[in-house]
C-alpha positions, -999 to 999 in steps of 0.1 A, spaced: 140 27 -275 161 7 -251 175 25 -221 206 9 -205 202 29 -172 168 18 -162 181 -1 -132 199 30 -121 167 50 -122 149 23 -103 175 24 -75 173 62 -75 135 62 -73 132 35 -46 161 37 -22 169 73 -12 136 79 7 143 48 28 167 70 47 141 97 53 136 106 89 111 124 112 129 153 129 125 151 168 121 188 171 121 221 151 159 227 157 169 194 141 184 197 106 161 192 77 186 195 48 192 158 46 155 152 41 156 171 8 186 152 -3 165 121 -1 134 136 -17 150 151 -48 165 118 -62 132 100 -56 113 127 -75 138 126 -104 139 88 -106 102 85 -106 98 112 -132 124 96 -155 108 62 -152 74 76 -161 89 93 -192 110 63 -205 86 35 -196 68 15 -223 33 25 -232 0 6 -234 -15 1 -268 -49 -11 -255 -74 6 -231 -83 -8 -197 -113 2 -177 -95 -3 -143 -64 17 -155 -86 45 -168 -107 47 -136 -77 47 -112 -57 72 -133 -86 97 -135 -94 93 -98 -58 101 -88 -56 130 -112 -88 146 -100 -78 140 -63 -46 160 -68 -65 187 -87 -90 189 -59 -62 197 -34 -56 229 -55 -93 238 -54 -94 235 -16 -62 255 -13 -75 284 -33 -107 285 -13 -93 281 22 -59 300 18 -40 276 41 -3 283 49 16 274 17 44 257 37 20 234 55 2 227 22 34 218 3 46 195 31 13 176 34 8 173 -4 43 160 -10 36 123 0 5 124 -22 26 137 -51 51 109 -46 21 85 -45 10 98 -79 45 98 -94 51 62 -82 19 52 -98 28 69 -131 62 53 -131 50 18 -125 18 17 -145 36 6 -176 39 -28 -194 73 -35 -180 92 -66 -191 92 -95 -166 129 -91 -161 124 -54 -151 96 -65 -128 120 -89 -111 145 -61 -106 118 -38 -92 107 -65 -67 142 -71 -55 151 -34 -52 118 -26 -35 125 -53 -9 160 -40 -2 146 -4 1 121 -15 27 147 -34 47 170 -4 47 141 18 58 133 -6 88 169 -7 99 176 30 95 144 41 113 151 18 142 188 29 146 178 66 141 151 64 167 174 48 193 205 69 187 194 103 173 163 107 194 172 88 225 153 85 258 133 57 273 116 32 251 82 45 261 90 79 246 106 67 214 84 38 206 67 56 177 100 67 162 116 32 159 89 19 135 94 23 98 64 39 80 65 9 56 69 -18 82 36 -34 72 46 -31 35 78 -51 42 58 -77 61 34 -79 31 63 -86 8 76 -113 31 42 -129 36 38 -131 -1 71 -150 -4 62 -174 24 24 -180 18 17 -172 -18 49 -179 -37 61 -206 -11 97 -194 -12 116 -197 20 150 -180 26 169 -178 58 176 -142 54 140 -134 47 129 -153 78 153 -134 100 141 -101 85 105 -110 93 114 -120 128 132 -87 132 101 -68 121 81 -86 147 106 -77 174 103 -41 164 65 -43 166 67 -58 201 92 -31 212 70 -4 198 40 -16 219 16 -7 191 -15 -28 190 -27 -17 156 5 -31 140 1 -66 154 -36 -66 144 -26 -55 109 0 -82 106 -25 -109 115 -50 -95 90 -23 -94 62 -14 -130 70 -51 -141 67 -55 -121 35 -24 -138 20 -38 -172 29 -71 -164 11 -52 -150 -19 -31 -181 -23 -60 -206 -22 -77 -211 -55 -102 -236 -40 -118 -243 -6 -95 -273 -1 -64 -252 -7 -79 -225 15 -81 -249 45 -45 -259 40 -34 -224 37 -53 -213 69 -37 -242 88 -2 -231 77 -10 -195 85 -23 -204 120 8 -225 127 30 -195 117 10 -172 139 15 -196 168 52 -194 163 48 -156 164 30 -159 197 58 -181 210 83 -154 199 63 -128 218 64 -150 250 101 -154 246 105 -116 242 85 -111 274 110 -132 293 140 -111 281 123 -77 282 101 -75 313 97 -38 310 82 -42 275 58 -68 289 47 -44 316 41 -17 290 20 -41 269 -1 -50 299 -7 -14 306 -17 -8 270 -41 -38 268 -57 -30 302 -58 8 297 -96 8 294 -101 -13 325 -78 9 346 -95 41 336 -125 55 355 -143 62 322 -137 26 309 -122 41 278 -88 37 262 -71 72 262 -53 66 229 -85 55 211 -104 85 226 -79 110 213 -80 94 178 -118 97 179 -117 133 192 -94 142 164 -117 127 137 -147 143 153 -132 178 151 -123 172 115 -158 161 108 -173 191 126 -151 215 106 -158 200 72 -195 200 78 -197 235 91 -205 250 57 -217 239 23 -184 250 6 -162 230 30 -186 200 27 -182 200 -11 -145 208 -14 -130 203 21 -107 223 43 -76 216 22 -43 199 30 -24 216 59 -55 230 76 -54 232 114 -75 208 135 -78 201 173 -93 176 197 -131 178 199 -141 192 234 -169 166 236 -145 138 246 -125 157 272 -144 141 302 -131 107 291 -94 116 292 -91 142 319 -71 118 340 -45 116 313 -46 151 299 -48 184 317 -74 209 304 -47 232 290 -29 204 272 -60 190 257 -75 222 244 -42 238 233 -32 208 212 -36 214 174 -19 201 143 -19 205 105 -3 172 94 -21 144 75 -41 132 106 -42 98 121 -69 84 98 -66 81 61 -103 78 53 -115 107 74 -87 130 66 -93 126 28 -129 137 34 -117 165 57 -91 178 32 -110 175 -1 -147 172 8 -173 151 -10 -164 161 -45 -127 150 -44 -121 133 -11 -136 100 -20 -117 94 -52 -84 82 -39 -98 58 -12 -123 43 -36 -96 39 -63 -74 20 -38 -102 -3 -26 -114 -10 -61 -79 -19 -73 -74 -43 -43 -108 -60 -48 -106 -63 -86 -70 -74 -85 -76 -100 -58 -105 -118 -75 -87 -116 -109 -56 -132 -94 -76 -160 -78 -93 -167 -112 -61 -166 -132 -42 -187 -107 -66 -215 -115 -65 -213 -153 -29 -203 -159 -8 -209 -127 25 -206 -145 21 -172 -161 52 -151 -153 31 -121 -143 10 -138 -117 35 -136 -88 44 -99 -94 6 -92 -94 0 -110 -61 30 -92 -45 17 -58 -55 -18 -68 -42 -4 -77 -8 18 -46 -7 -11 -23 -15 -33 -41 10 -8 -28 36 -21 7 30 -56 0 45 -39 -21 72 -17 8 82 -47 31 83 -59 12 114 -35 32 135 -24 61 113 -24 77 79 -2 57 55 2 88 32 16 110 59 53 100 56 70 105 22 85 70 19 52 52 24 35 75 -1 60 65 -28 60 28 -19 22 25 -20 20 44 -52 45 20 -67 23 -9 -55 -8 6 -70 9 12 -104 22 -24 -106 -12 -38 -96 -31 -18 -123 -4 -25 -150 -2 -62 -144 -40 -66 -141 -44 -48 -175 -20 -71 -192 -33 -104 -177 -69 -94 -183 -63 -89 -220 -42 -121 -223 -62 -145 -202 -98 -131 -204 -102 -111 -236 -81 -132 -260 -94 -165 -247 -130 -153 -250 -123 -143 -286 -109 -178 -294 -139 -195 -278 -163 -173 -298 -146 -178 -331 -160 -208 -350 -136 -236 -358 -127 -240 -395 -144 -270 -410 -136 -279 -446 -165 -289 -469 -171 -326 -470 -160 -344 -502 -190 -352 -523 -189 -376 -553 -200 -357 -584 -229 -371 -603 -211 -368 -637 -175 -374 -642 -160 -369 -677 -143 -399 -693 -106 -401 -693 -89 -392 -726 -83 -421 -750 -48 -435 -752 -30 -427 -784 -27 -456 -810 6 -470 -818 15 -473 -854 
């Protein structure tokens, strides 16, 4: 049955969480956050209910759906065993629920016109998220740039760059507005002085170049274009260093942090490793936690083993009194810490399998059917989902609510489009090749032919 309000539900699902924010302190109002969460939950639920249904099974779709379902069920098992604070559990599990809802809403055989609407609205939502986060970090939080540099970066910054890199490298569509948005995202990265973001941007550009090249000759051309674009980015960075000398000084301190330290270790890297080591030590402390994890919202600290490397930066009281319960700074380790061996590997493996299978499928189909209308939406969803492991270089992409929804949407689109293209371009073509062609029997002259009837006599 047709639903005339599908575009409205898409807007309601995608856009409100773009204006979600991270409160600077406990006294800051949290009511507006729920005003952004409820429309997104309602929109995703409605789309999952009214979306079209598949009539044929798919191994990739079955595997990913079961992995996500068992991962969410595993969080309940760990919660029952560990008895974590219910408020902490609900706040941490919410981005994962949005991830699952986004997947359920988009893993449908949507019409190509609906897919075009989804791509456009998803792009606008990410742009709104980038602008709102930057303005909110500058005005609402305030302070020097070194203190607010983590608050001016949108949680889906790399997802927005993945969408733009798809337009530039894979689809080869250039728009002045998109170029300006991409340059603005690079400026925000430079102002944030975050090394992991720049590394992830370069990796996404190289991945897009590989994805767009169906042969080795095309790969060389794509790499040349990508390297030229990266050189322009480097020129932009040099120009920004001229206009913002304080940012340049901060970048120099970040790059040379290990050389300037007596321990020859980068303090930021050491704190991330100390956090992961404490999570690993906790989850391996007993057989029960090793199997089912410590649960979402469980407290963790910095491991005391690494304090000698950062005692110049942290005092002993600050280092050992620091503890947290949020989704950690590493997606892969935190999943194992929260859900153990039984459930913790399901979601990361499902994401990686979807990216690998979808990427090789796109390259194969791009050679045999380059004009299929579903190919470009598939490549966009692959690059958008690839931003999830790229974001995990410096943090947990499923910590913020908006990024959880966006990456769930990307996974749902990838699995849905792969299932449709696999049936049309692989299964159906294989059946046609296996079916023998119809050959009529050759005409054979009979050995005996009866004589023609005699003509009547005229009287």
